[in-house]
N, C-alpha and C positions, 0 to 999 in steps of 0.2 A: 351594462349599458355599452352600446357600440357607437364608435365614432364614424361608422360608414355613412355616407351620404344617403339620405332617404329619397328613394325614387317612387314616382307615382306607379300604381299597379299597371297602368297602360300608358306609357310614355307617347305612343302614337296619337292617343286621344288628346292628350295635353298639347301636342304640336299642331293638331288639325283644329283646334277650337280656342275659345276664349277662357279656358280653364286655368291658365297660368296665373300664379299669385304675383308675378312681376308686373310693375306698372310700365306699360308700353312707352310713354313719353319719357320717363326717367331712364329707362333702358336705352332708349335712343340717344339720350344725353350722354350716357356713360360710353356708348359705342362711339360717339362723336369726338371723345378724347384720343382716339386712335387715328392719327393722320394717314390718309391714303393719297394715292395718286388719282388723277381724274382721267377718265377714258370716255370716248364715244365709241359704242359698239354698233356696228353697221351691217345690214344685210340687204339683199335684193329681194323685193316682194315678187310674188308669182306674176303680177301684172307688169313687171319691169320698172316699177317705181323704187328708187332707193329709199331706205328707211334707216333711222339711227336713233340712239338714245344716250343721254349722259349717264354714266355709270361709274361708281366707285367701289363696286364689290369685285373687282377683278383681282385674281391671285393665281400664282403658278402652282401647279400640282405636281409635276414630275419633269425631270430632265430627260429621262430616258425610258418610255418614249416622251417626247416633249408634249406635255398637256397643261392647259390652263382652264380656269372656270371664272364664271361670273353669273350674277343672278338678276332676275328681273321679276317685278311684282306680278302676282297672279292676275291682277285686273289691269294691266297695262295694255294700252291701245295697240301696241305693237307685238303682243305676245304671239299671236298666230303667225306673224310673219317670220319671227325667230324659230318658232316650232317647226315651220315647214321649209325653212331654208337649208340648203345644203352646206353652205358656208357662212361664216360670219368673220368680220375684221375687228379686233380690238386696236383702236387708235389712241395711244397714249398722248396727252395733251401737254404742250409747253407752257411755261409761265406766262407767256404772252397771249395765251388763247382762252382766257377767262370769258370773254364774250361769246366765243364759240361754244364753250361749256354750257353757258346760260341759254343760248339759242337752241341747243338740242335737249335741254331739260324741260322746255316749255312745250305744250300742245300747239302744233301748227300744222297746216296742210302742207307746207313745203319748208321743212327744216333745212334743205339743201340749198335755198335761195342764197346766192353769192358766195357759196362754198366750193372751193377747187377740190376736185377729187378724181381719181381714175379707177376704173373697174379692176378689181382683184380676182382672186380665186372665187368661183362661183358668182362672179359679178359683184360680190360684196364690195361696197366703197371703201377705198384707201385714201384717207384724207391727206391733203398736201400739208407739208410744214409741221407735222407731229414729231414728237420726240421719238416715238417708236410705233410700229404697227405689228401686229400679229395675225396672219391670215390663217383661219382655222377651218377645218372640216368639223362640222357638227358631229361630234362623237356620241354623245348621250345627253339625257335630260333626267333630272331628279326633282321630285317634289320635296320642299322644304318649308313647311308652315305656309306663310302666305307668299312665297316666292318659288319660281322655278330655277333651278341651278343648271346652267348649261355648261357641259364639259366639251372643250375644243381640242382637237388634235392639230398642233401647230404644223402647217405645211410650208410656210414661208414667213420671214420676218425681216425687219430692217430697223435701224436705230441710228441715233446720232448723239452727240454730246450736248445737246441744248438742255437748258434747266427745265425740269418738269413742273407742271402745275400741281399743287397740293390742296387738299381739302381736310379741314379739321373744325370741330365745334360750330359747324354750319356756315363756315366761311372759306374762301380761297386763300391760299398763302404760298410762301416760297420756302425752299430748302436754305438753311443757313449752314454753311460747311463749318466743320469743327476745326480742331487744330491740325488736321492732316494725318493723324494717326489712323491706322487701319484697325478694324475689328478683328479679332482672332477667333 
């Protein structure tokens, strides 16, 4: 008898359909135990209208070359905007920007109402007063189940020392510093 993990005969079929034995709601609950930062990813639509969406699937990929990724649901209203944009900006939110995260998480005709921003590379909006921003050239896209994974080549970035906004178990939170010792 082998201790090897049993894989389906066709993993692509499992990823592309409802054939998984894993309960989606319970899986989402388990993923929610992993605290993430909160971002708003922005791009400029072909018609010149700014677009943005709250996202917590942002991650670094590579330092050299500098690459990041994020993912968007296959049925998101803004999917075609990001698929056609030459650039996008990942705006990392600060602890005081919970309302902004909520504003961009909801469907709206004008998510940018009352929001201060400047055009970045490819005119992708760079939001004011964020903890960090990463201006990216859209390098590639990958299909991953019910999401599209966007790979960005970072062409410019900025950051400050403000406290980041965190998200875990379906709610926003803050970072609590430890005893000052560093990880090794």
